[in-house]
Structure formats: structure tokens, C-alpha cells
PAPARO-733984 format. One record per residue (C-alpha): x, y, z; residue in three letters; residue number from 1. Coordinates in steps of 0.2 Angstrom, whole numbers, plus 5000, padded with zeros to 4 digits. Example, Ala and Ser with C-alpha at 12.3 -4.5 7.8 and 13.67 -1.06 7.14 Angstrom:
BEGIN
  east  north    up  code  pos
  5062   4978  5039   ALA    1
  5068   4995  5036   SER    2
end
This chain:
BEGIN
  east  north    up  code  pos
  4949   4914  4959   MET    1
  4945   4914  4940   ASN    2
  4959   4922  4931   ASN    3
  4949   4925  4915   SER    4
  4934   4932  4924   ASP    5
  4945   4944  4934   ILE    6
  4954   4950  4919   SER    7
  4937   4953  4910   LYS    8
  4929   4962  4925   GLN    9
  4945   4973  4928   LEU   10
  4945   4979  4910   ASN   11
  4926   4983  4911   GLN   12
  4928   4993  4927   ARG   13
  4943   5002  4922   ILE   14
  4939   5005  4904   GLY   15
  4956   5001  4897   ILE   16
  4965   4985  4893   LYS   17
  4975   4979  4907   ILE   18
  4989   4965  4905   ASN   19
  4986   4952  4918   PHE   20
  4998   4939  4925   SER   21
  4995   4926  4939   HIS   22
  5008   4915  4947   PHE   23
  5005   4901  4960   ALA   24
  5022   4906  4967   ALA   25
  5034   4919  4963   ILE   26
  5049   4927  4971   GLY   27
  5042   4944  4971   SER   28
  5028   4952  4961   THR   29
  5037   4969  4962   ASN   30
  5053   4961  4956   GLN   31
  5044   4953  4941   TYR   32
  5037   4970  4937   ALA   33
  5054   4978  4937   LYS   34
  5060   4965  4925   GLN   35
  5045   4967  4914   LEU   36
  5048   4986  4913   SER   37
  5066   4983  4908   GLN   38
  5062   4971  4894   THR   39
  5047   4979  4887   GLN   40
  5041   4996  4883   VAL   41
  5023   4994  4889   LEU   42
  5008   5004  4884   GLN   43
  4995   4997  4896   ASN   44
  4995   4995  4914   PRO   45
  4999   4977  4921   CYS   46
  4993   4968  4936   VAL   47
  5004   4954  4943   ILE   48
  4998   4944  4957   TRP   49
  5003   4928  4966   ALA   50
  4996   4915  4978   ASP   51
  5013   4915  4987   GLN   52
  5029   4925  4987   GLN   53
  5045   4916  4992   THR   54
  5055   4932  4992   ALA   55
  5043   4946  4996   GLY   56
  5050   4963  5000   VAL   57
  5043   4978  5010   GLY   58
  5050   4995  5013   LYS   59
  5068   4997  5017   PHE   60
  5071   4979  5009   GLU   61
  5063   4971  5024   ARG   62
  5056   4953  5021   ALA   63
  5037   4953  5018   PHE   64
  5029   4937  5024   TYR   65
  5019   4930  5010   SER   66
  5013   4912  5012   PRO   67
  5001   4903  5001   ALA   68
  4982   4906  5004   GLY   69
  4984   4919  5018   GLY   70
  4984   4935  5009   GLY   71
  4984   4945  4993   LEU   72
  5000   4949  4985   TYR   73
  4999   4960  4970   VAL   74
  5008   4973  4960   THR   75
  5001   4986  4948   LEU   76
  5013   4992  4935   LEU   77
  5010   5009  4928   LEU   78
  5019   5013  4912   PRO   79
  5024   5030  4906   GLN   80
  5019   5037  4923   PHE   81
  5027   5053  4930   LYS   82
  5025   5059  4948   ILE   83
  5032   5076  4952   GLU   84
  5044   5075  4966   SER   85
  5034   5087  4977   GLN   86
  5018   5076  4975   GLN   87
  5026   5059  4980   VAL   88
  5018   5061  4997   GLY   89
  5001   5063  4989   LEU   90
  5003   5048  4978   PHE   91
  5007   5036  4992   THR   92
  4994   5043  5004   THR   93
  4981   5041  4990   SER   94
  4986   5023  4988   LEU   95
  4983   5020  5007   ALA   96
  4966   5027  5006   MET   97
  4962   5016  4990   ALA   98
  4965   5001  5001   ILE   99
  4955   5008  5016   VAL  100
  4940   5011  5005   GLN  101
  4941   4994  4996   ALA  102
  4941   4986  5013   ILE  103
  4927   4996  5019   LYS  104
  4916   4993  5003   ASP  105
  4920   4974  5002   CYS  106
  4920   4969  5020   PHE  107
  4912   4984  5029   ASP  108
  4928   4985  5040   ILE  109
  4935   5001  5046   THR  110
  4954   5001  5046   VAL  111
  4967   5014  5051   ASP  112
  4983   5021  5043   VAL  113
  5000   5024  5050   LYS  114
  5009   5037  5040   TRP  115
  5014   5035  5027   VAL  116
  5004   5020  5020   ASN  117
  5004   5006  5032   ASP  118
  4987   4999  5035   ILE  119
  4982   4994  5053   TYR  120
  4967   4984  5061   HIS  121
  4966   4982  5080   HIS  122
  4983   4990  5081   GLU  123
  4991   4976  5071   ARG  124
  4998   4979  5053   LYS  125
  4988   4970  5040   ILE  126
  4994   4978  5024   ALA  127
  5009   4987  5017   GLY  128
  5013   4997  5001   ILE  129
  5029   4997  4992   LEU  130
  5031   5010  4978   VAL  131
  5046   5009  4966   GLU  132
  5053   5016  4950   GLN  133
  5053   5005  4935   GLY  134
  5062   5007  4919   THR  135
  5055   5017  4904   HIS  136
  5047   5030  4916   HIS  137
  5036   5017  4924   SER  138
  5030   5016  4942   ILE  139
  5028   5000  4952   ILE  140
  5015   4999  4966   VAL  141
  5016   4983  4976   GLY  142
  5003   4979  4989   VAL  143
  5003   4964  5002   GLY  144
  4987   4962  5013   ILE  145
  4985   4949  5026   ASN  146
  4967   4942  5024   LEU  147
  4968   4928  5036   PHE  148
  4984   4919  5041   GLN  149
  4984   4905  5053   GLN  150
  5000   4910  5061   THR  151
  5015   4922  5059   PHE  152
  5033   4920  5061   PRO  153
  5039   4924  5079   PRO  154
  5049   4939  5073   GLU  155
  5032   4948  5067   ILE  156
  5020   4939  5078   SER  157
  5017   4954  5090   THR  158
  5016   4966  5075   ILE  159
  5007   4958  5061   ALA  160
  4988   4954  5061   GLY  161
  4974   4949  5050   ASN  162
  4960   4959  5042   LEU  163
  4947   4945  5044   LEU  164
  4944   4932  5058   THR  165
  4942   4918  5045   SER  166
  4947   4914  5028   ALA  167
  4936   4923  5015   PRO  168
  4926   4913  5002   SER  169
  4934   4913  4984   LEU  170
  4920   4924  4978   ALA  171
  4923   4937  4992   ASP  172
  4942   4936  4989   ARG  173
  4939   4938  4970   GLN  174
  4928   4953  4972   ARG  175
  4940   4961  4984   PHE  176
  4954   4959  4972   PHE  177
  4945   4967  4958   ILE  178
  4939   4982  4968   VAL  179
  4956   4984  4976   LEU  180
  4964   4985  4958   ILE  181
  4951   4997  4952   ASP  182
  4953   5009  4967   TYR  183
  4972   5009  4966   LEU  184
  4972   5013  4948   TYR  185
  4959   5026  4950   ASN  186
  4969   5034  4964   ALA  187
  4984   5035  4952   SER  188
  4974   5045  4941   LEU  189
  4966   5057  4953   THR  190
  4978   5059  4968   TYR  191
  4983   5077  4963   THR  192
  4966   5083  4968   ASN  193
  4970   5079  4986   ALA  194
  4951   5077  4990   LYS  195
  4955   5061  5000   PHE  196
  4966   5070  5013   LEU  197
  4952   5074  5025   SER  198
  4948   5056  5026   ASP  199
  4966   5051  5027   TYR  200
  4968   5062  5042   LYS  201
  4953   5054  5051   ARG  202
  4960   5037  5049   ARG  203
  4978   5042  5054   LEU  204
  4983   5033  5070   THR  205
  4996   5045  5076   LEU  206
  4987   5062  5075   MET  207
  4990   5073  5090   ASN  208
  5001   5060  5098   ARG  209
  5020   5060  5102   ARG  210
  5030   5050  5089   ILE  211
  5047   5046  5084   GLN  212
  5052   5047  5065   VAL  213
  5067   5041  5056   GLN  214
  5072   5053  5043   LEU  215
  5088   5046  5034   GLY  216
  5100   5042  5049   ARG  217
  5092   5055  5060   SER  218
  5078   5051  5073   LEU  219
  5066   5066  5076   ILE  220
  5054   5066  5091   THR  221
  5038   5077  5092   GLY  222
  5020   5078  5092   LYS  223
  5011   5074  5075   ALA  224
  4999   5089  5072   VAL  225
  4994   5089  5054   ASP  226
  4996   5082  5036   ILE  227
  4999   5096  5024   ASN  228
  4992   5097  5006   ASP  229
  5006   5087  4999   LEU  230
  5003   5072  5011   GLY  231
  5018   5076  5021   GLN  232
  5018   5075  5040   LEU  233
  5019   5090  5051   ILE  234
  5026   5088  5069   ILE  235
  5029   5100  5083   LEU  236
  5048   5096  5085   ASP  237
  5053   5092  5103   ASP  238
  5070   5099  5100   ALA  239
  5065   5116  5093   THR  240
  5047   5118  5099   SER  241
  5043   5123  5081   GLU  242
  5033   5115  5067   ARG  243
  5043   5104  5056   ARG  244
  5038   5096  5039   VAL  245
  5043   5078  5037   ILE  246
  5042   5074  5018   PRO  247
  5046   5056  5019   ALA  248
  5052   5044  5032   GLY  249
  5046   5030  5044   GLU  250
  5037   5032  5061   VAL  251
  5047   5020  5072   THR  252
  5037   5023  5088   LYS  253
  5021   5030  5094   ILE  254
  5021   5035  5112   PHE  255
  5006   5032  5124   SER  256
end
């Protein structure tokens, strides 16, 4: 991909200057963004992307497999960015829909979402999002997408999948990268209007299914019945037979 062309097109599409850094290999784009936010008081958004991550990390500090050539590994650093605590769910769900829409617009592929923001295709996870707090009131949005990996390590081979059935052309890869950053940035500006939630619900794999959710150290089982206006999951709790709001957590099991 052409770095200067990407930078120029991103600045034109978004309408503001974006600082742009590309690495052939890096430990973690999110970790680099954290260090950047610590050492500089940034005024403009930054995009950090790498062909390969040697120490990629997902949610709950799990390793994120990030080999060269197989995916997109990118972090969007938003400086001076504040998210109200009650709107965190809206922010993260809006990012998921940004990825869903970018995939649809670039590849005409419809993908699904597992609450909160894991992206699935043919019941395999093909993308994940990690949102972290940086220094100086910055927000760090890390995205890893499996475009086409030849193989996966044994420990994730039954879980991970590919978006595509063959490697994309460099032109298609570059176009997707630009559209993805554009949509992620736009979602960060518009997430509070919650207009995307109706589409999010339609793409949610677990709606009206019995699930298990890990909330802290607790496991909660129930039927997923809705997503509220804050992007939070509502379940019908097996233990109480009452509706319960799950503001954050991880769906660890979806029952047949």
C-alpha cells in the first residue's frame, strides 16, 4: 500500500489533518499509541498501522495473532476525547458497526456482531476491537481484521476465520483501509445519536438466544432479549426470571 497516497486520501475524506505512522513490524499498535500519548500532547488524530504485530493484544490481555500479510492491524488515537461513562457501550457498539459497514461497502460481504464488538463471518471471529484510555484524555481504538490468513495456530483454529476466501489485491486492501479509518473516525463523532443501534441489533448473533455472560468474576445465564439505548445488553436472567441490564462484560457461550 502507498503510505503517502493513504495519508492524502484520509485527510481529504475526513477533512482534518491526521498524523500517520506505518511499521513493517511492531510489538503492538495500541502500545505504541499509548507511548505516543504519554510523550506528546497531541492535537490531531493519529493512525498507526503495521504489516505485522509481534505482541498484539486483544481484550482481557489475550494474545492477538497478527502475522505479516494476512490482516489489517491498525490503531486510531483520538486526542482530547471524552466519553461519558454511561455512553461507553454506545461508543464501542458504534465502532463495531463502522467495521460492519466498511466491509459491506468495500467487499459486499454481510458480517455479524457478537456483543459487544467482535465481528463474525460464517460463525468464525474475523475481527476484534480493543478500546483503551491513553494519557492526556486520549482514547485509543485498536482494530485487528483477518482478511485472509493461510493458517491459524492450533489454539484458535476452531474459533478464528477469514473475511475473504483469497488474499485481496493491494488496491482493494488500500481502499478498505481508507474507508475503515474514515468510518471509525466518523463513528467517534456521531455515536451519541444512537441511530446505528437498529442495524446493530439486526447483525447481533445472540438475539433471542440463551447465553452465558462473564461479568467480573460472575457468570450469568439468560436469554438475550434486547439492546438498550446505551448499547447495553438486556437479558432475561435464568436465576431471577427478570430482565437484567449488562453494561459490560463478555459473552462466553451461546447455547444452541
